[in-house]
Each structure stands twice: as C-alpha cells, then as structure tokens.
ZATIBA-855715 format. One line per field, with one value per atom (N, C-alpha, C): residue number from 0; residue in one letter; atom name; x, y, z. Coordinates in pm, whole numbers, m for minus. Each point is the difference from the previous one (the first is absolute). Last residue first. Layout:
N
i	NUM / ...
aa	A / ...
at	CA / ...
px	X / ...
py	Y / ...
pz	Z / ...
END
This chain:
141
i	140 / 140 / 140 / 139 / 139 / 139 / 138 / 138 / 138 / 137 / 137 / 137 / 136 / 136 / 136 / 135 / 135 / 135 / 134 / 134 / 134 / 133 / 133 / 133 / 132 / 132 / 132 / 131 / 131 / 131 / 130 / 130 / 130 / 129 / 129 / 129 / 128 / 128 / 128 / 127 / 127 / 127 / 126 / 126 / 126 / 125 / 125 / 125 / 124 / 124 / 124 / 123 / 123 / 123 / 122 / 122 / 122 / 121 / 121 / 121 / 120 / 120 / 120 / 119 / 119 / 119 / 118 / 118 / 118 / 117 / 117 / 117 / 116 / 116 / 116 / 115 / 115 / 115 / 114 / 114 / 114 / 113 / 113 / 113 / 112 / 112 / 112 / 111 / 111 / 111 / 110 / 110 / 110 / 109 / 109 / 109 / 108 / 108 / 108 / 107 / 107 / 107 / 106 / 106 / 106 / 105 / 105 / 105 / 104 / 104 / 104 / 103 / 103 / 103 / 102 / 102 / 102 / 101 / 101 / 101 / 100 / 100 / 100 / 99 / 99 / 99 / 98 / 98 / 98 / 97 / 97 / 97 / 96 / 96 / 96 / 95 / 95 / 95 / 94 / 94 / 94 / 93 / 93 / 93 / 92 / 92 / 92 / 91 / 91 / 91 / 90 / 90 / 90 / 89 / 89 / 89 / 88 / 88 / 88 / 87 / 87 / 87 / 86 / 86 / 86 / 85 / 85 / 85 / 84 / 84 / 84 / 83 / 83 / 83 / 82 / 82 / 82 / 81 / 81 / 81 / 80 / 80 / 80 / 79 / 79 / 79 / 78 / 78 / 78 / 77 / 77 / 77 / 76 / 76 / 76 / 75 / 75 / 75 / 74 / 74 / 74 / 73 / 73 / 73 / 72 / 72 / 72 / 71 / 71 / 71 / 70 / 70 / 70 / 69 / 69 / 69 / 68 / 68 / 68 / 67 / 67 / 67 / 66 / 66 / 66 / 65 / 65 / 65 / 64 / 64 / 64 / 63 / 63 / 63 / 62 / 62 / 62 / 61 / 61 / 61 / 60 / 60 / 60 / 59 / 59 / 59 / 58 / 58 / 58 / 57 / 57 / 57 / 56 / 56 / 56 / 55 / 55 / 55 / 54 / 54 / 54 / 53 / 53 / 53 / 52 / 52 / 52 / 51 / 51 / 51 / 50 / 50 / 50 / 49 / 49 / 49 / 48 / 48 / 48 / 47 / 47 / 47 / 46 / 46 / 46 / 45 / 45 / 45 / 44 / 44 / 44 / 43 / 43 / 43 / 42 / 42 / 42 / 41 / 41 / 41 / 40 / 40 / 40 / 39 / 39 / 39 / 38 / 38 / 38 / 37 / 37 / 37 / 36 / 36 / 36 / 35 / 35 / 35 / 34 / 34 / 34 / 33 / 33 / 33 / 32 / 32 / 32 / 31 / 31 / 31 / 30 / 30 / 30 / 29 / 29 / 29 / 28 / 28 / 28 / 27 / 27 / 27 / 26 / 26 / 26 / 25 / 25 / 25 / 24 / 24 / 24 / 23 / 23 / 23 / 22 / 22 / 22 / 21 / 21 / 21 / 20 / 20 / 20 / 19 / 19 / 19 / 18 / 18 / 18 / 17 / 17 / 17 / 16 / 16 / 16 / 15 / 15 / 15 / 14 / 14 / 14 / 13 / 13 / 13 / 12 / 12 / 12 / 11 / 11 / 11 / 10 / 10 / 10 / 9 / 9 / 9 / 8 / 8 / 8 / 7 / 7 / 7 / 6 / 6 / 6 / 5 / 5 / 5 / 4 / 4 / 4 / 3 / 3 / 3 / 2 / 2 / 2 / 1 / 1 / 1 / 0 / 0 / 0
aa	F / F / F / N / N / N / K / K / K / C / C / C / I / I / I / R / R / R / Q / Q / Q / T / T / T / K / K / K / S / S / S / V / V / V / F / F / F / F / F / F / N / N / N / S / S / S / L / L / L / D / D / D / F / F / F / T / T / T / E / E / E / S / S / S / L / L / L / Y / Y / Y / I / I / I / E / E / E / E / E / E / L / L / L / I / I / I / S / S / S / Y / Y / Y / E / E / E / C / C / C / G / G / G / Y / Y / Y / L / L / L / D / D / D / S / S / S / V / V / V / I / I / I / L / L / L / E / E / E / L / L / L / N / N / N / Y / Y / Y / N / N / N / G / G / G / Y / Y / Y / E / E / E / Y / Y / Y / F / F / F / T / T / T / I / I / I / E / E / E / F / F / F / N / N / N / S / S / S / Q / Q / Q / I / I / I / S / S / S / V / V / V / M / M / M / D / D / D / E / E / E / D / D / D / L / L / L / F / F / F / W / W / W / N / N / N / Y / Y / Y / E / E / E / N / N / N / V / V / V / N / N / N / D / D / D / T / T / T / L / L / L / S / S / S / E / E / E / F / F / F / Y / Y / Y / L / L / L / E / E / E / N / N / N / C / C / C / I / I / I / I / I / I / E / E / E / Y / Y / Y / N / N / N / I / I / I / Q / Q / Q / P / P / P / Y / Y / Y / L / L / L / P / P / P / E / E / E / L / L / L / V / V / V / E / E / E / Y / Y / Y / E / E / E / H / H / H / D / D / D / Q / Q / Q / E / E / E / N / N / N / T / T / T / C / C / C / G / G / G / N / N / N / Q / Q / Q / D / D / D / T / T / T / Y / Y / Y / S / S / S / Y / Y / Y / S / S / S / I / I / I / S / S / S / Y / Y / Y / L / L / L / G / G / G / P / P / P / E / E / E / A / A / A / D / D / D / E / E / E / L / L / L / Q / Q / Q / L / L / L / I / I / I / D / D / D / D / D / D / I / I / I / I / I / I / T / T / T / L / L / L / G / G / G / F / F / F / L / L / L / N / N / N
at	N / CA / C / N / CA / C / N / CA / C / N / CA / C / N / CA / C / N / CA / C / N / CA / C / N / CA / C / N / CA / C / N / CA / C / N / CA / C / N / CA / C / N / CA / C / N / CA / C / N / CA / C / N / CA / C / N / CA / C / N / CA / C / N / CA / C / N / CA / C / N / CA / C / N / CA / C / N / CA / C / N / CA / C / N / CA / C / N / CA / C / N / CA / C / N / CA / C / N / CA / C / N / CA / C / N / CA / C / N / CA / C / N / CA / C / N / CA / C / N / CA / C / N / CA / C / N / CA / C / N / CA / C / N / CA / C / N / CA / C / N / CA / C / N / CA / C / N / CA / C / N / CA / C / N / CA / C / N / CA / C / N / CA / C / N / CA / C / N / CA / C / N / CA / C / N / CA / C / N / CA / C / N / CA / C / N / CA / C / N / CA / C / N / CA / C / N / CA / C / N / CA / C / N / CA / C / N / CA / C / N / CA / C / N / CA / C / N / CA / C / N / CA / C / N / CA / C / N / CA / C / N / CA / C / N / CA / C / N / CA / C / N / CA / C / N / CA / C / N / CA / C / N / CA / C / N / CA / C / N / CA / C / N / CA / C / N / CA / C / N / CA / C / N / CA / C / N / CA / C / N / CA / C / N / CA / C / N / CA / C / N / CA / C / N / CA / C / N / CA / C / N / CA / C / N / CA / C / N / CA / C / N / CA / C / N / CA / C / N / CA / C / N / CA / C / N / CA / C / N / CA / C / N / CA / C / N / CA / C / N / CA / C / N / CA / C / N / CA / C / N / CA / C / N / CA / C / N / CA / C / N / CA / C / N / CA / C / N / CA / C / N / CA / C / N / CA / C / N / CA / C / N / CA / C / N / CA / C / N / CA / C / N / CA / C / N / CA / C / N / CA / C / N / CA / C / N / CA / C / N / CA / C / N / CA / C / N / CA / C / N / CA / C / N / CA / C / N / CA / C / N / CA / C / N / CA / C / N / CA / C / N / CA / C / N / CA / C / N / CA / C / N / CA / C / N / CA / C / N / CA / C / N / CA / C / N / CA / C / N / CA / C / N / CA / C / N / CA / C / N / CA / C / N / CA / C / N / CA / C / N / CA / C
px	1827 / m155 / m28 / 368 / m33 / m160 / 408 / m145 / m16 / 448 / m71 / m138 / 450 / m148 / m77 / 558 / m109 / m142 / 518 / m141 / m79 / 411 / 11 / m114 / m4 / 28 / 22 / m332 / 176 / 10 / m418 / 26 / 153 / m304 / 66 / 13 / m170 / m85 / 113 / 59 / 20 / m38 / m115 / 132 / 56 / m472 / 67 / 161 / m483 / 140 / 57 / m461 / 6 / 177 / m274 / 68 / 26 / m393 / 156 / 21 / m273 / m12 / 154 / m268 / 137 / m22 / m356 / 7 / 142 / m250 / 59 / 48 / m305 / 29 / 69 / 22 / m52 / 39 / 1 / 19 / m89 / 211 / m102 / 44 / 54 / 68 / m128 / 248 / m134 / 56 / 187 / 11 / m153 / 315 / m106 / m2 / 365 / m28 / m115 / 148 / m23 / m23 / 108 / 116 / m28 / m252 / 29 / 120 / m87 / m35 / 30 / m192 / 104 / 3 / m97 / m42 / 81 / m198 / 103 / m41 / m84 / m54 / 146 / m223 / 116 / m62 / m140 / m2 / 104 / m62 / 41 / m77 / m25 / m33 / 50 / 246 / m114 / m64 / 504 / m97 / m127 / 563 / m80 / m140 / 438 / m10 / m119 / 197 / m93 / 25 / 248 / m17 / m59 / 10 / 20 / m11 / 36 / m32 / 55 / m133 / 70 / m66 / m83 / m22 / 135 / m98 / m109 / m31 / 288 / 16 / m138 / 111 / m15 / 12 / m107 / 81 / m52 / m180 / 96 / 84 / m257 / 19 / 78 / m380 / 163 / 16 / m421 / 57 / 145 / m265 / m54 / 50 / 237 / m55 / m49 / 98 / 7 / m57 / 247 / m59 / m13 / 77 / m3 / m58 / 228 / m90 / 40 / 31 / 61 / m125 / m53 / 150 / 68 / m362 / 21 / 121 / m245 / 13 / 42 / m274 / 109 / m4 / m112 / m2 / 76 / m61 / m29 / m24 / 320 / m74 / m43 / 177 / 6 / m101 / 251 / m63 / 10 / 67 / 31 / m71 / 184 / m135 / 64 / 152 / 26 / m130 / 20 / 3 / 105 / m222 / 32 / m15 / m152 / 80 / 79 / m399 / 79 / 36 / m134 / m9 / 92 / m264 / 101 / m38 / m140 / 2 / 101 / m293 / 103 / m24 / m147 / m34 / 136 / m197 / 59 / m35 / m101 / m60 / 97 / 39 / 51 / m113 / m111 / 10 / 66 / 38 / m100 / 76 / 44 / 41 / m105 / m2 / m73 / 53 / 229 / m38 / m66 / 65 / 44 / m75 / 102 / m22 / 18 / m100 / 75 / m50 / m27 / m53 / 102 / m194 / 126 / m92 / m89 / m56 / 120 / m203 / 109 / m31 / m218 / m3 / 104 / m150 / 79 / m38 / m206 / m71 / 103 / 61 / m8 / m56 / 11 / m75 / m3 / 131 / 10 / m75 / m6 / m35 / 26 / 110 / m14 / m10 / 14 / m32 / m24 / 200 / m37 / 11 / m46 / 54 / m61 / 156 / m90 / 56 / 4 / 71 / m87 / 153 / m103 / 66 / 83 / 49 / m103 / m63 / 49 / 47 / m355 / 152 / 23 / m499 / 84 / 180 / m372 / 57 / 91 / m279 / m46 / 81 / 146 / m50 / m43 / 166 / 47 / m18 / m105 / m60 / 46 / 90 / 72 / m77 / m263 / 110 / 42 / m305 / 118 / 108 / m447 / m49 / 159 / 90 / m135 / m11 / 375 / m4 / m192 / 273 / 5 / m38 / 81 / m88 / m19 / 113 / 54 / m102 / 155 / m108 / 72 / m46 / 103 / m107 / 35 / m83 / 80
py	7273 / 61 / 23 / m358 / 96 / 44 / m134 / m23 / 84 / m288 / 162 / m56 / m228 / m23 / 128 / m206 / 107 / m23 / m252 / m21 / 126 / m85 / 48 / 21 / m271 / 195 / 57 / m465 / 82 / 121 / m337 / 145 / 11 / m473 / 132 / 82 / m515 / 115 / 107 / m462 / 37 / 146 / m208 / m45 / 59 / m50 / 156 / m15 / m343 / 22 / 125 / m176 / 61 / 17 / m460 / 150 / 78 / m419 / 38 / 165 / m326 / 56 / 70 / m397 / 69 / 74 / m177 / 16 / 72 / m380 / 134 / 2 / m290 / m2 / 148 / m356 / 113 / 3 / m322 / 15 / 100 / m223 / 76 / 2 / m374 / 62 / 113 / m388 / 121 / 66 / m473 / 92 / 55 / m281 / 31 / 120 / m170 / m39 / 0 / 140 / m144 / m21 / 431 / m86 / m136 / 289 / 33 / m88 / 171 / m89 / 43 / 180 / 15 / m107 / 184 / m116 / 19 / 325 / m8 / m122 / 208 / m77 / 13 / 212 / 20 / m62 / m12 / m41 / 13 / 282 / m108 / m17 / 281 / m52 / m96 / 335 / m78 / m26 / 71 / 62 / m66 / m5 / m80 / 62 / 100 / 10 / m31 / 130 / m78 / 52 / m2 / 71 / m118 / m2 / m48 / 93 / m59 / 102 / m85 / m75 / m2 / 73 / m192 / 95 / m5 / m379 / 89 / 131 / m458 / 102 / 84 / m334 / m54 / 87 / m5 / 51 / m70 / m71 / 88 / 66 / m443 / 30 / 115 / m133 / m18 / 87 / m88 / m118 / 14 / 431 / m115 / m115 / 264 / 94 / m97 / m55 / m72 / 110 / m57 / 82 / m59 / m149 / m39 / 53 / m18 / 96 / m86 / m156 / 32 / 74 / 20 / m96 / 2 / 367 / m73 / m66 / 327 / m116 / m105 / 425 / 3 / m158 / 312 / m112 / m15 / 280 / 84 / m114 / 33 / m84 / 72 / 178 / 5 / m77 / 130 / m99 / 68 / 236 / m25 / m52 / 70 / m68 / 2 / 292 / m73 / m28 / 248 / m157 / m77 / 466 / m22 / m149 / 11 / 136 / m24 / m250 / m3 / 169 / m318 / 124 / m3 / m313 / 12 / 125 / m313 / 114 / 11 / m399 / 65 / 127 / m419 / 118 / 52 / m475 / 76 / 129 / m276 / 33 / 96 / m449 / 135 / 53 / m257 / m22 / 119 / m174 / 87 / 18 / m448 / 133 / 87 / m427 / 47 / 141 / m403 / 136 / 0 / m423 / 55 / 147 / m476 / 194 / m1 / m494 / 103 / 147 / m536 / 166 / 49 / m507 / 62 / 142 / m483 / 131 / 62 / m528 / 72 / 123 / m482 / 106 / 88 / m537 / 93 / 134 / m435 / 111 / 119 / m369 / m81 / 117 / 82 / m105 / m69 / 526 / m122 / m125 / 560 / m96 / m130 / 560 / m115 / m119 / 555 / m64 / m164 / 539 / m138 / m71 / 556 / m115 / m125 / 560 / m130 / m102 / 575 / m135 / m116 / 572 / m115 / m119 / 580 / m124 / m105 / 393 / 9 / m181 / 288 / m37 / 5 / m142 / 118 / m51 / m289 / 15 / 124 / m224 / 78 / 60 / m365 / 78 / 167 / m460 / 102 / 121 / m526 / 103 / 125 / m557 / 144 / 93 / m464 / 55 / 157 / m297 / m60 / 42 / 184 / m142 / m60 / 479 / m59 / m137 / 364 / m129 / m2 / 353 / 23 / m149 / 103 / 105 / m4 / m463 / 156 / 44 / m552 / 127 / 121 / m548 / 127 / 90 / m539 / 97 / 110
pz	m6416 / m14 / m134 / 285 / m102 / m5 / 356 / m25 / m117 / 180 / m51 / m32 / 271 / m67 / m20 / 0 / 53 / m48 / 147 / m99 / 70 / 227 / m157 / m78 / 430 / 48 / m137 / m15 / 44 / 0 / 115 / m76 / 34 / 53 / 58 / m103 / 112 / m18 / 36 / 51 / m109 / m47 / 431 / m6 / m147 / 218 / m77 / 16 / 55 / m18 / m60 / 263 / m105 / m11 / 192 / 22 / m109 / 107 / m70 / 39 / 318 / m103 / m55 / 349 / m19 / m161 / 412 / m130 / m55 / 404 / m47 / m138 / 385 / m139 / m13 / 443 / m52 / m145 / 461 / m114 / m71 / 475 / m29 / m164 / 415 / m92 / m44 / 407 / m68 / m71 / 288 / m109 / m18 / 375 / m18 / m97 / 244 / m106 / m92 / 472 / m27 / m122 / 106 / 50 / 5 / m401 / 157 / 48 / m518 / 110 / 117 / m511 / 144 / 55 / m537 / 86 / 136 / m447 / 145 / 62 / m515 / 90 / 126 / m489 / 101 / 110 / m574 / 145 / 93 / m480 / 63 / 165 / m523 / 133 / 56 / m355 / 5 / 159 / m270 / 37 / m7 / 37 / m42 / 48 / 170 / m136 / m96 / 573 / m101 / m152 / 549 / m138 / m113 / 558 / m108 / m98 / 596 / m143 / m122 / 581 / m120 / m99 / 522 / m83 / m111 / 292 / 52 / m104 / m186 / 97 / 21 / m310 / 105 / 124 / m600 / 126 / 99 / m420 / m46 / 143 / m272 / 150 / m37 / m351 / 0 / 180 / m259 / 41 / 67 / m42 / m56 / 70 / 213 / m87 / m125 / 564 / m129 / m81 / 507 / m79 / m150 / 529 / m118 / m80 / 541 / m87 / m168 / 555 / m129 / m73 / 466 / m24 / m97 / 257 / m129 / 32 / 264 / 48 / m100 / m190 / 111 / 52 / m450 / 48 / 116 / m392 / 87 / 136 / m471 / 74 / 130 / m517 / 157 / 51 / m510 / 81 / 155 / m523 / 174 / 44 / m545 / 86 / 156 / m496 / 148 / 69 / m420 / m35 / 123 / 66 / m120 / m31 / 450 / m55 / m114 / 337 / m118 / m54 / 482 / m60 / m138 / 445 / m101 / m83 / 444 / m44 / m116 / 357 / m108 / m16 / 368 / m61 / m93 / 280 / m81 / m58 / 445 / m89 / m108 / 390 / m73 / m115 / 485 / m140 / m55 / 516 / m86 / m138 / 320 / m46 / m74 / 381 / m145 / m27 / 317 / m1 / m172 / 419 / m134 / m12 / 385 / m54 / m143 / 304 / m90 / m8 / 294 / m18 / m107 / 161 / m72 / m12 / 273 / m52 / m20 / 117 / m10 / m70 / 229 / m40 / 18 / 15 / 26 / m55 / m57 / 115 / 32 / m316 / 113 / 107 / m477 / 38 / 125 / m63 / m68 / 42 / m3 / 67 / m97 / m16 / m73 / 126 / m109 / 92 / m71 / m109 / m59 / 129 / m74 / 62 / m47 / m111 / m49 / 84 / 1 / 30 / m22 / m175 / 37 / 78 / m134 / 60 / 35 / m382 / 115 / 40 / m383 / 22 / 162 / m186 / 7 / 27 / m260 / 119 / 10 / m376 / 80 / 119 / m270 / m97 / 59 / 178 / 23 / m74 / 206 / m74 / 8 / 107 / 38 / m135 / 186 / m136 / 73 / 227 / 13 / m138 / 94 / m69 / 8 / 66 / m22 / m38 / 262 / m54 / m10 / 175 / m140 / m54 / 451 / m28 / m160 / 260 / m15 / m44 / 36 / 93 / m36 / m220 / 35 / 73 / 5 / m2 / m9
END
C-alpha cells in the first residue's frame, strides 16, 4: 500500500501538486504476516516558464532568455541549433519566416520550451552607395 498526499488509487499523481516537499510511505505485509514500511521524501519543483526577448538590428539577431533557474539552454532557428547560451547574437543572410524555439532544462533534466515565429527581412545595403569627393552632382533646371 502507498500512502501520501499525492497518492490516488496507489498511483503517485503529480499533475496538480503544488511545489514543495512531500513524503511517501510504502507498507508491505508478506505471506507470513511480517510488515515493513519505507518512507521517502521527494520534492515537486516549480516548473520553468521559458520567456524570450529578441531584437533585430540590420542583419544581426540578438536573443535573450528571460527565464530563471535554468541549467541548460538550447536555441533553435527552424531545425538548426544556434546556441546553448542564455544570451547571444547571430548574423543572418537568409530572409523569411522562421520558427524560433528555446528549450530549457532544470537541474533535474525536466525540459520546458517556447516557440515563436519570427520574420527576418532583407536589409537595405548601402555598402556600394557613395559619392566620391571629386564627383559633383548638379541639378539641371
């Protein structure tokens, strides 16, 4: 028999359990009438709720995780992993709609994710646009 606050029909149910410390007891009586009991404590952790911030400046994409208590970060742009840091930047040369996903894990390996669609637009390139000092531009009337 299992006993504890989160035991329903001898099954450990954690879906609605509040974060905190819990204990579970297991009681067993063998065919000779001998009884043994084991007590174990466990902790239900607060789930992580990933949040992201990103900014696009020209063709630079800046990412920032706003999530606390993270053990591991995995950033994906479509199917490609682009970083394992909490904050980073990349230069992009291809344009269009992309899925931006952040998967974070806590100290126990539980994973949580957030997915957003972002649009990377082509930037106006002025690198070959200049007027030399010797060239004059005159307006004809």
